[in-house]
Every structure is written in structure tokens, then in C-alpha cells.
N, C-alpha and C positions, 0 to 999 in steps of 0.2 A: 504494499499499500504505499511504499516511498514516504514513511513518516521518520523523521530524522529528529528523534527524541535525544537530545543530547545525552542525559544521564544514563538513558538505557543503553544506549551505544557504547558509552565508556565502559559501563559495566560488563556488557558482553565482550567487548574488545579486551578488557583486563583479564577476564576468564580464559577466553579462545587463546591468547597469547600464551598463557601458562599451560595449557592443555594441548597444544598443536601437536606435540610428540605423539600423542595418542589419536589423532584424527586420522581417520580413512580417507582416501582420495576423494570420495562423494563429499565428505565433510568439509574437506579443503576447498573444493570446487564451489561449493555451496555458499560457503562462508565469504570468499573471494567475491563471488557473484552478487552477494547481497550488498556489499560494500560499493562496488562498482555501479550498481544500480542506483545506489543511493547518492554517488559521486562524492564519497567520502575518503580521502587519502589519509589513512591511518597507518603510518610508517612502520611502527613497531609491530602491529598486528601482520601488515604485508610481509615485512622481513621474517616474521615466524612462520607465516604460511609458505613462504617462499623456500625456507630451510628445509621444512619438513617435506614439501613437494619434490625439492631435489634429491633428498635423501631416498625418497620412494622411488622417483624415476630411475635413478641410477643404481638402487639396491637390488638385491635379489627377491624377487617375488616368492612368497612363502617363508621367508626367514622371519624370526621373532623381532621385533622392535624392542626399543627401550622401555616401553610400557607393559610389554608383555603380550602385545596383539600382534598376529601375523600381519606382514606387509602385504599389501594387495596392488595389483595393477591399476592403473588408471584406465577407464574405459573411454572409447572414443568421446562421448559426450562431455565427460568430466574434464577429458584434456582439452576439448574445445573451449568448454566454459571457463576453466583456469586461463587459458591464454587470452580470451576475450576479455576477461575481467582485468588482468593485469595490464593488457593493452589499453583499456578504458581508462584506467587511472595513470596511464603513461609511466608504469614502473619499469625503469631501465636496469635490470639487473643481469648482467652478461650469463653468469652460470644457469641462472633459471631458463632463458631462452635456449641456450645450448641443450641442456636437459630435456626441454619440450621437444627440440627438434631431433635429437638423437633417439628418444623413446619411441616418438611417433612415426618416424620414417619406416619403419617395417611393419606398422600396423594400419596405415592409410587406406589400404585396399579394403579394410572393413568400416570405414567411416561413412557415415550418410552424407546428403547433400549439404545440409546446414552445418554440420561439424566441420566439413572441409573449408566451407565458405567462412565460418568463424575463424578457423585457424590460419588461413590465408590473411583474412582482414586484420587478425591480430599481429601478424609479423610484419604487414605492411606498416600499420599504424605506429609500431615501435621503430620503423625504419630498417628492418633487418633483411637486407637482398641476400638471403643464404640461397644462391641459385641452385645448389643439387638438392636442396630440400623444396625448393618450389617446383622444380622438375617433377619430384615425386608428388607433390600435391597436383600437379597438371595430369599426370598419368592417372592418377586415382579419379580425379574429376572426370576425366575422358569417359571412363567406364559408365559413370551414372549422371552424365549430363542431363539425360531425359527426365531424371528426377528433380532437377534443379527448378526451384519457383523463381519468380521475377526477382525476389531480394536476393535469394542465393546468387542468381546470374549477376545481379549488380555488384554485389559485395565482393565475389571473385574476380570479376573485371576489373573493379577499382582496385583491388589490392595488387594485382600485376601492374596496372597503369601507375599507380604511386611509386612502384619500384622500378618502372621503366623497363620491365620485362615483357618483351613482345612474343609472346609463345603463341605462334600463329594457329597450330592446331586445337589449342584449347579455346582461343578466342572465337574460332569458327564453329566450334561446338556450342560455346555459349551463346553467340548469335542465333544460331539454329535454335536453341532451347528457348531464347528470349523472344522470338519472333512471335510464337503463338501465345505469349503469356503478357505482353506489353498492356494490351488494351485494358485489362483489369487490375493493373498493378497502381500504386501509390504514384503521385507526381515526383516524389524524391528518388524513386526507383528509376524512373524514366530519365531524368536527369543524370544520375550517377552512371547509368549505361552510356548515355550518349557522351558524357565527359570521358569516361575510359576509353571507349573506343577511339574518340579523337585525339585524346592525349597520345595514343600509342599510333595515331595516324593510320588506323584501319578504316579505308574508305569504304565501308560497308553500307552500299545505298539502300539494299532492301531493307535492313535493320532501321537506316535512318528514317525511310519513309513509314515504316511502322511506327516509330516514335513519334514522328510529326502527326500522323494520323489519331494516334492516341492522346497527344497533347491537345490537339484542336479539338477533339470530341470533348475531352474534359474541361476545357476552357469555355466551349459553347454551351456545355450543360450546366455552366454556373459552378464548377468545382474550383475551388480556390487553390493557386498555386502559391508556395511560399516565394518570396523574391529570388532566393538563392537558387531555386530549381528553374525558374524561368531563365536566369542569367546564365546558367550552366548549359541549359539547352541551345540558347542562341550562340554562346560560345563555342559549342561543340561543331554547329553547323557551320560557323564561320571558320573554325580551324580546318576542317576537310573541305572548305570550299563549296558547301552546297547551299545554293540560296533557294529557299523555299518560301515563296512570296505568301502564301495563305498562312503558314505558320508564323511568318514575322507580323503580318497584320494582326492575327489572334493574340499573339504575345504582346505587341505594341499597345492593343486595346485593354488587354487584362493589367498591363503595368503601368499605364499613364496615370491612373488615378490613385496608385499606390507608391509612386515613386518617391515620395518623402519619406517612406518608411523603409526604404532600401537602404543597406550599409555600403561603405565605399568600396568595397572590393566587388559587390555586385554591380554598383553603378557603373565602375571603371571597366568591367568586363562586357557588360551590355553595350557601353559606349564603343568600346573596340570591335566588337562583333558587328554593330550596326555599320561601322565605318569600314570595315574589311569587306563587307557583302555590298557596299554602295548603297545602302538603305538612305534614300534621301527624305526620310519623314520628318521635316522640319518640326512641326510641332512636338513630336515625340522627342526628338534631340533637344529642343528647348527645355522640355520637361526635364531631361537628364541634366541639363546645365543647372536649372533651378535647384534640383535635388542636391547637386554638387555644390553649389553655392552655399547653401543651407548647412552643410556639414564638413566644409573643406578642411577645416582644422584636424579632422579625424582621417583626412586621406594620407596615404603613404606616397611616396614620390613615383611609383609605377601606376598607381591609379589615377593620379594626376596626369600623367603623360597619356594614358590611354584616352581620358576623357577629352584633353585638349587636342588630340589628334583627331577625334571623331567631331568636334565641334568645329575645328578648322577646315573642315572639308564642307561645310554648309557654305551657301551661295553669299551669305551675309557673315561676316566676321564678329559681329557685335557679342554674342555669347561668348565666343572664344577669348575676345579681346577683355571682356569683364572678369571671366574667370582667371585669366593669365594675369591680369593686373592685380589682381587679388593676392594670387598666390605668389607673386613677386614681391608683393609689399610685405608680405609675412616671412620672406626667405624661404619659401618652400619650392620655389621654380627650380627643377632639377634641369640638366642638360638638354635631354631629349624632350621635356615639356617646352623649353625655349625654341628648340629645333622646330617643333610642329608649328609655332607661331611665326617664326621666321620664314620657313618654308611657305606657310599660307599667303605672307606678304609676297615673297618672290614670286609665287605662281600667278598673283593678281597683278604684278608689275608696280607695286606700290613701294616706291623708294623712300618715302617718309616713313612709312611702317617697318620697313627694314632697318634703316638707320635708328629709329626710335628704341627697338628692341635689341639690336646690337649694343646701344649706349647702356640700356638698362642691363644687360647681360655683363658688361663690363663694371657695372656699380655705379653707373651716372657720376655726377660730380664729386661724390665722395670717394670715388676710386676703390670700392669695396668689391673688387673682383672675385673675393672668395666665395660670393654668393654661388657663381656657376664656375669656380676655379680660376686662380690666377693665370694660368695659361689661355683659357678663354678669352679672359679680359684683354690680354695683348692682341690676340689674333682678332677679337669682336673689333675693336676698335681701328686696327688696319684694315679689316675689310670694310668698315663703314667708310673709312677715307677712300679706299679704292673705289667703291660703288659710286661715292659722290663725284670723285674726280672724272671717273668714266662717263659719268651722266653730264658733265660740264659744270659741275659746282665746284669750282677750285677754292674759293674762300671756304666753303664747309669741309672739304678734304683737308685743307691745311690746318683749320681751326680743330678738327677732331685729333690730329696728331699732336698738336701743341698740347691740347687738353690732356692727352694721355701722358705728356710729360710733366705737366703741371696742372694737379687736379683742383686748382682753383678755379675752374671754369664754371660760369653759369651758362644754361643751356635753355634755349626757347624752341620748343618741338611743336611743330605744326604751323609755324609763321614762316615768313621768308624775308629777305633783305636784298632788294635789287635783283630779283628773280631767284635768288638761292633757295633751293628746296628745303634746307635747314638752316638756320642762322645760329652759328655758336659764337658766342662774345667772349673772348679770352681776356681775362684780367680781374682786378679786384674790385671792379665797380666803380672805379674812378675815372674812367674813360676807356674808350675803344682802343685795342692795338692797332696801329697804322700797318695793315697786312701788306699794303701795296708797296711800301718801302723795302719789303723783303725781296730780295733778287729772286731767291728760289721760288716764292710765291708767284712773282711776276711772270716766271716762265710757264709755272703751271696754268696760270690765268691764260697765257697766251696759247698754250697746248690744248687748253678747253675751247678756244675760240672765241674768248672775251678781249675786250682792250684793258688797259692798265686802269682806267679811272673807274670802272664799274664794281659792284660788290657781288658778282656772280656772272654766270654765262647762259642764264636760261633763255636770253633773247637772241643767242647767235644762231644764223642760218646754217653755219658750217658745222656744228657739232663738234666733239672734241676729237683732237688728232691722238688716238688711243696709244700709238707707239710712243709718241712724247710724253703722254701722261704717265705711261708705265715707267719710262726712264726716270722721270722726276719723283715717283715714288720710290724707286730703288735709292735714289740720293738721300731722300728725306729718312728712311729706314737706316740707311748707312750712317747718318748723322748721329742716331741715338745709341750710345754705346751700351746697350742692354738694359737701361734703366728700366724700361718697359717691362722687363721680363723679370723684375726682382720678386713680384709677388706669386710666381708661378710655383705650384705644388712640386716638391723636389721628387715625389714619388710616381709623377706623372710620365709616361713616354712622351706625349707631345711637348710638355715643358722642357724635359731633359733634351730632347731634339732640337728645339727652338735655340736653346743655350748653346749647344754643340755646333750647330749649322752657323750661329753668329760668329762664333769663335773661330771655325775653320774656313768657312766660305767667303767668296769675293763676291760682294754685292753686284747683281747684274750678270752675273756668269752662271747661267743654268748648269753648265758641266761640273763646276766647282760646289754648288748646291747638292748636285746628286752624288758627287764623290764623298761630300761631308756625310750625307745620309747613309751612304755605303759603311763609310768609317765609323759612324755611331753603331751599326749594327755589328760590326766585327769586333769593335774595341770596348763597347760598353755592354751589349746584350748578349753577344755570343759566350764570352767568358763565364756568364752567370747562367749559361744554358737556356737563354730565353729566345724565344722565336719572334722575330721582327716580321710583320706581313708584308713586305715589299718584293717586287719582282727585279730583283737585280743580278747581276752576272750573267751566266750562260742563258737564264730564262729570259732577261730583257732583250737580248740578241735575237733569240728564236721569235720573241713577239713582233720586234721591229721588221724581222725578215718576213714574216708571214704577211703582215699588214703592207708591205711594200707591192704585194700583189693585188692590191685593192684598186678599184676604179679611180682614175686620175683626179676626178671632181669629187667634194662632198667631204664632209666632216668625219672625224673618228670620234665615236661616242664611247666613253668610259663609264662604267656602271661599278662603283665602289672605288671612291678617289683615294681613301683612307689618308694619309698624310700628304699627298701630291707628288711622291717620288715618280710613280709611273706616269702621271700626266706630264711632268717635266721631260721625262725620256721620250714619250711619244712626240712631244711638241719639237725636241731636238731632232728626232729621228725623221719627223716630217715637217719641214720648215715652211711650206706652203700651205699647211692645213690648220684649221681651227680644232682645238680639242675642246669637246663639251663633256663635262664629267659630273656624274651625280653621287651624292653621298648622304647616307641617312643620318649618320652622328654629327651633330653640328660642332663638336668639339674637333673632330676630325676635319671637317669641311673648312672651319675657320682656319686652323694651323695650316692647311694646304692652301688657302688663300695667301696666308701671310708668306708663306715660303715661295709661292709662284710670284708674288709682288717683288720680295727680295730678289729673286733671280731675273727679274726684268721681263716676264712673259705675262704679265696680268693682261696685256692687250690681246693674246692669242689663246688664252686658257680660260673657260668659262666653267665655274664650279657651282652647282645648284645643291641646295639642301633640301632633304625631303626623302619620302620613301619612293623607291622606282615606280611602284605601281601608280603612284599619283603624278609623278614628274613625267613618265613618258606619254601620259595622256595629254599633258598640259604643253609639253615642250615646244612643238611646232608653232604654237601661237606666238611665242617669244622671237621667234625668227621671221618677221614678215617682210615681204615684198613690198615697196611703195606701191607697186600696181596691184596688190593682192596676192594671196596665197603665201604659202610658207616657202621660205628661202631655205629651210634645213633639208639637206638630203645627207644620207648616212652611207659612207663608203666602207667603214671599218667599225667593228664593234670590239672592245676588249671588255670582258667580264670578269670582274675580280670582287663582287658582293658575295653574299652567303650562297653557297652552291645549290641548296634547295629552291633557289629562285631562278636559276639560269635558264630553265626552259619557259617558265611562264613569262620572264621578261624578254625572251627571244621572240615569243609569240606576240607579245604586247607591241614590241618595235614592229614587226611585220603588220600588224593591224593598222599601225598608222600610215603606212605606204611610204615610209621614208627610206627603207632600206634598197639601195641601188643593185641592179643585177650586177652579179658578178661580186658582190660584196663580201668581205672577209670577216669572220667572226672568229676571236681568239678568247678562250676560257681558261683562266688560271685554276689550279688546285682540284682539277676533276679527279684526280687519283687520291689526294690528301687534302683535307678530310673526304673530298670525293664528291661527284655529282653525278650517281648513277642514272638517274631519269633522263637527264640532259643527254648524256652518251648514249642511252638506249634510244631516245626518240631520233638522234642524229643517225645513228647506225641502223636501225632496224624499224623505227617507228614512223609517225607522220613526218618527221624531218628528213627522212632518208629520201623522200620523192622530189625535195627541193634544194637538199644540200649536198655537197660532197664532202665527206668528213675524214678525219685522220686524228691520231694522238701522238704527241711528240713526247718521249721521255726525257726526264731531265733532273738532275739533282738539285733539291730545293736549295734555294739562296742561304746562305749561312748556317745552313744545317747538315754538315758532312754525313754521308751514308744514307740520307733519306731521299727516297725516289718519289718525285711527282710526275704528273703529266700536264700538258698542255693540250687542250681541245681545239682544233682547228677546222673551221667549215667553211665553204665557199657557197654563197647561194648561186644556183644554176642560172645562167642567163635565160633559159627558157624552160622554166619549172613545169612539173607534169600537170597535165589539166586537170582543174578542180572538178569534181563531182558536180554534174548537171550542166557543165559548160558545153559550147557547141563541140568542142574537140572530144570530149568524154563520149564514150559509147552509149548507145540509147537501148530502150526496151529491155529483153530478158537480159541481154548481154551486160547492158549498164547496171541492172539490178545486182547481177552475179558480182559485177566487179566492185560496186559498193558494198556488197555483204563482205566481199572478202578483205576489202579495205578497213571496214570496221572492226572484222576480226583482227586483222593486222594491227591495227591502232590499240587493241587491248593490251595495256602494260603487264608483263609477267609478274606474278607475286614475288618472285625473287628479286626483282627490281625494286620493288617497294620495300622489301627487307634490306636490301643493300642501303637503300636511302635511310632507313632507320639507324644503321650502324654508323653511316656518315653523320648523321645528326647527332647521335650520342656522343662521338668523338669531338664534334665541333663544340658541342654544349660544355664538355669537360674543360676544353682549352679557353672558352671564352667566360666561364663562369666567375664569379667573385672569388679571387682566392685560389681559382683551379689552375692546373697547369698539366701538360703532356710532355713527358721526357722525350728526348731524341729518339731513345730506344723503343718506347712506345709508339711513336710516330712510324718509326720504321717498320715495326711489326704490323701496324695498321695498314701501311701502304701495301705490304706483300699481301696480306689478307684480301685486300680490296682487288689488287691485280690479279690473283688467282681466280676470284671469283668472277670479275668482268671478263677473264679469258674465256670462261665456260659459257659467256653469252656471245662469245666472237668479237669482244671488244678489246683490242689491243694495238700497239704500234705498228704500222702497215707491214713492216718486215717481219713480223712474229704472227700476224692474224691467220686465223684458220677459220674456216666456215663450219658452223654449228648447226645442224639439220634441225 
């Protein structure tokens, strides 16, 4: 009856603790279950139960215990209840869990469905990824999956998902069992099942359809969903990229009136999901914004980031601006949250908005760059100056850099002086600084197309001479002997790199900057066995060589700028081309912009902040011809972002129509951590019809003994005819060709399994405090190479045909 009568429980606890040595397994399990159900953590009692349970589990059945009673075995139900109870109370005692694992491994074949589910749930709850034991649980569950009810299916799937163990045979069996039982189950079991399969990237469309139908039926019948279940279902569908319009409308209608009662995690998750699925329901997203504002002080950084990203994709930025301004004022604006706002203003062409957020990121007039990191403060103000200068606002550009050196600046955002987009008044308030008397500023003003007497260049018909502006920015940056970098965090790679490059490289010399970046990798990071994700050495030469075969006209598009090294290398290797680079992390993007400006190539390299799925859709609008239409044509693509996005981003590029016939696509790290889906599509899937593909083996830069591959593909000048086109066969022959094509496009399960292996390794390398040793990377590369070879994917000299 869940009555927590303090004195009664204390009395029972005292008696039970003193008599535990005489307890049978059933009595141990029942006592633990009672305290777990009441959520009472009584450490002395739990220690006593644990000690007795361990002695029973590892003792000899039938032997006489200390109190004269024969020791008994734990029955499956008792063992399951014991494990469930200690997990519920978060009791982390290593010997107990080892004893439960050892004792139950040989008897799991006689466990019932609920007992297996409880045991799996318990081990996942305490975070014990005991892979041999989980394999035994999976084998036992496979034999009785038909007996699992919806809750058993949900709990077992959750356990494997929480521990990131993708046991495909078990998950397929659980899916089959759950399909027939989803309609009559509780909302939380629907949500748990959806979350689990999505977390493990099991794109089980039949199961998701069943979950969708069951959720819609429950919502329409008036059944109340708790917020966490609604958010988990939407998150799951977004994670596996299944846009179910009817489900989204039902959930939006159900959640709209209750949003104020949602917790921050659920608000952030549903905001992210709506954005990922391109759900443009303005009223619903505005309701999310209002709910977020009312409890923003409870939000974690990741929840703020997800919510800001969703709101920044609305047609109007009012909600995103209000939320962003509020969290910035309270010191809660993280780097990625700032990036969502900066990217939104970039994509809308709002220079004033960009400069305003860059100024805020750097700490405004107080110079409090630590709010988003000192390294970001340096790069943010450099980026603001470059953007103003390239737009023709010479006074604003110089004033930003002066303000960076002397934080006594006052700023007026949203106004203008003499046509300047943003007016910065540098000084102590006694009078304006005579900027025009500065020879360097006069040169910037001239480069921007204005005369010496004005306070800006907005009226110029000529526009800025970008090469001259870039040269003057180099001189400005060279003038400042590192004072702007003083606040940078010492443990930040971008900050350390900026210090190192300024000390080693010659301003205006891109080759010198690249050499300094390589030296930083070799002298600073490599001795500490730290990987620096740049494409130097032999890799850089192979990439440049591959892209030389691209059509003579058009830009090179880079996805994944990181810190700008590869963009500089590409610009040097292709002096007649513009480099357009995309980067999701604003710290990386702004650091890259700083290095590009320092190298003197700000006029030839464009770096855009934001998610590739957003930028690839909006990029053509930023390169317009005067007579109309986009001037952007892509001759080459270098992909260096997360490998799991390679294929989706390549399809998005093709959908824009920007990729020229004969265009060359080069993708890095397709073996380590790996991009199996991308490779399979190019070698055997949809991409094989339109691209000629190969992989090049090369040693990873600054990682001796570790193999990686570059994927290289060329768009055929006359791709295979699309289904339904005039060139495609019609009638029965056309239907047969279409059917064969659809079957060929079906991605083998082994490819999805390899994607999961690559994802897990990537996550380990990128997690906070996580790292992968060189030896582990080498072993991972060898495993990926062997498994890809079974699919017929290998360097051309080694390739064999797989039936």
C-alpha cells in the first residue's frame, strides 16, 4: 500500500539487518523489493541484504549456513526481483552484481519473460555493460519472445539501447512480438519502445507505423499522454528520419495546451525533433518558446541549444531572439546555442544581426569573453570586423578591432553613422576618435570603395575591393601581438592553435599558416597521443590531386571546416577558385575565419555557420546573379563532417541542382571512423548509377600506423536515366526495371550494422573526456576494412566482385 511509516520501517529495518544471515532467498528478495517500491534507501539494510545474497549466490546449495538453515538457490523470480530492487535504489556494489551475473548465467534458460526483462532492465539501470551476460540474456529471450508482453518488450529493448548494445536478432524478435501488442499497451511503453529502436538506429518502419497508429488512436480517444512519452515518440521518429504528418499533428494538438507543464528535457527534445523533421507549425513552436521562457533557468545547455535551433528555423526570428537574449543575459548561452542564432542571421543575410551576436559572444563592452570561451571572443570580433569590411563598412571594421584591444568601447547596435551598418564609438566618452587620421584606416576605407571624408561606405556604387580589404585585415591582425588572445582557455585546442600560429606563421602567408598548423599537430598534440582532425601530409596531396580533375568552372564546396586548415590548402591548390565552407560548431567556424583572415585569404574563402541540412538548402540564395538566378555552381566537394551525414548531404547537394556534370566528390575518414552507408551507396546503391567511385588508402595524418581511406567519386556527365523519364523503358519492362531498382536500393542490414560500429567509435572519440588510443584506432580500421571487403568495397587494386 506504499505507506512509509517512519517508525515502523525503522523498527523492521533494525530487526531485518540483524537477522539477514537467516533469510532465505525469497525473504531477501521480498525485503529488497519492499524498500525499492517505497523508494527508501536504507544503506545499512541494503548492505546486509547484499552480503547475505552474495554468500548465498556464491555458496554451495544445501550447505548449512551460520544460523543452522540450509542454503537455498535463488529462483528466477527472486533473482529478477533482487536485481530490480537494487537497480531501482541505484545500489552500486560491484561484488553483488558480479554474483548475480555469475549465478544466473547458467539458469537464464528457465527464466520467464518478465524475469528476463527485469534482469536486463536492472543491469542497464546501473550501467553494467556486461556483454557476455547480455548475450546470454538475448539467447534466452529469443527462445520465448512470443511470451513477452508489451512492457517486457519495451523494458528489454530499453536495456539494450541504454547500454548501446545493438543485438539485431533480439531486436527483430522483440519487434515482431511488439507489433501485435502495441495497440493495447500504455503510452509509456509505446514511447519506450520507439525510443529504444531509434537510439539503436533500427529503422524498423513496420514497428514505427504500428506505434504511430496506436499513439494516434489513444490521443484521438482522449487518452492522456504524459509529456515525456509524447516527446520521446517525436524524438524517436525524428532520429530515424520518419516524418509521419498525421502523428505530428495529433501530438501537436495534444501537447499544445499542456506545454507549460513540460520539463526542460522534454521541451528541448520535442523542439529538436520538430526542427529535424522540418515541421513548420509556427503556433506550436511559439508555444514551445513560451514554455521555455517560463522555466529557462532550469534548462541545461543542451536543452537551450535544441530549443534555439528549432526556433531559429522559423520564418520570423522573434522567439529565437527573445529566448537567446534572455539566456545570454543570464550567462547560460552556450557555444552551440550562439551558433544557432548566428547561423540564422547568416542565412537571412542580416549583417546587423551577425555583428550583434558576435559582439555579445565576445562579452560586449565588458570583454567578458569567458561567457562563450576566450578563444571564441578573439575569433568572434575578428569575424565581425571581416564581415563589416567585406560589406564595405570600413569604420565599423576598424572600430571592432580597436574595441577588441581596448575594452573601453561603447557600442550602438541597430543604428548607423554615415551609412555604416553598425557604429562603434571608441573612447572614454569625451569625444570621438578621429579614425580618418589613421593611415591604415584610410586604406581600408579606400579598399571598401568610400572616400576619406565619410564615415562608412554604404553609398558606394563600387562595392569593396575584397582582395585589398583582406590584405589590410592581415596588417591589422599582425599589429596586435597576441593581446587579444590573452583570455583564451589554456585547455582549448582552438585557443592553443591560435597562440601557436601567431607565434610561428607569417601574416598574409597561407603556406606559413598551414605549416604552423601541421607543426602544432606534430609538436604539441602528437607527443600526447592526441588526434588532430586535419587532412595534412599525404592526405592533403591526394585530395588536391583528385579535385584537379574537377570541371574548370565552379567553386569547391567543403562541408566540415573544422579550424580552417583544409580550406586554406584547397585555396592554395586551386588559386582560381572560390572555396565555400560549412561548419556546424561556431567555435571552429570563427577560429577558421580568424586563421583565414590572418593568412590573407578572407576574400576567397567563405565560411558559413550552421547545420549542413539547413545551409545546403539556403546557400544558393546567397550567390545571386544581378540578372537573377544563383551564381553558385559546384565543381568539387570535400566532405569532412560527421561520416553518418555524407550520403544525406550529397543527396541534398544534388537536389539543389548545383553539382556540375563531371564534378568530383572527395570524402575523408570513410574507413576511420567510417562511412559505410556512403560507400555502399556509391559502390552498389543509388549512387552507383550516377557516380564512378573508388577509395584511396592512406596513413592517417599525425597518427603513425593507422590506415584511413579517402572516398573519391565523379559525377557521370550523362547519368543513368531516371525512372519515368523519356529515356527509361516503359510498360512491363519499365515496371520490372523499377522493381529491380527498388530491390537494389534496399540497404543490406550489414551496412546498418557497420554504421552503428562507426557511430559508437566516433562517439567515444568525441565524448567529453573520451579518447581512442592510436592502437584502438588501428584495430578499428582493420575491422572496418575486413567487413567492407566482404561487400566488395576496397581500393581498386584489391577489389573483388561479391555475388
